[in-house]
C-alpha angles and dihedrals in degrees: 000000000000092000092047089050092047093050091050094048091052090064095038089051092059091051095046092051093049099050126085119247141178122274111220128211111238116177096191091062089061090052095053122081116251107240131155105239096166094126093044092047090052091047094046094049097045095040089051092049090046092050095047092050096044094047093049099045089113089052108058093173088065093052092044088050090052092052093048093047092046090056094044091049090046094052092044090049093052091050090050091049092051091049097044112052109194135167116228119267118271111268097024117178105210113244114228115204110172094198098049093042088058097044120021107014121078115263093250089061152166099108116211104166099059089101118136105092125010113243095195093056092042091052097052092043088051090055089050092051093047099041117104099185110097101218090043091054089054091048091050093048090055091042088053090055091045092049093051090050094050092045093049092043090057091048088232091135139016120248088252089061090057092048090047092052091054094045101042092043093049091048093048090048096052103035094076090049093050091048091049091050091048092049092047093049091048090051093048090052091049091050091049093049094052 
């Protein structure tokens, strides 16, 4: 599934980069300093992923949930990017991610118009939601805030993209749990009535 997704996003990326979008006004971006945090963003993201996997090797359901949720978030993000055509913020410092540039992004990368919503913030927030180790959850909460700051300082995303990442990832995380709870409650009621 990852390879199919990667192949599809290569073509979608070319289309997204070539179309015209809307440039939003975002006052917060003008307040934050402009600093290239590319290496620190890469480090924060992949260290967080490594920690959440290593500390949950004895809980394969957590790792499976992370994989499923990563795919669901990625697909939803691509749909949102297709539906919301945006131009990058003024003063963007292009984010370089060696892994993504060699897998998901088109080969003429870097991508600058894959804006709504932030995949980097969504990923770390997803690890926070899935993690079951107490100190790791605290670390990932701080990492999410740090990631949002670094992404916004680079003007890679609008503030709305960060909010969108938190909201959509949270909804995607909890909807299956709500559905499962609803189905189990319904089945319990049916068993009691029989």
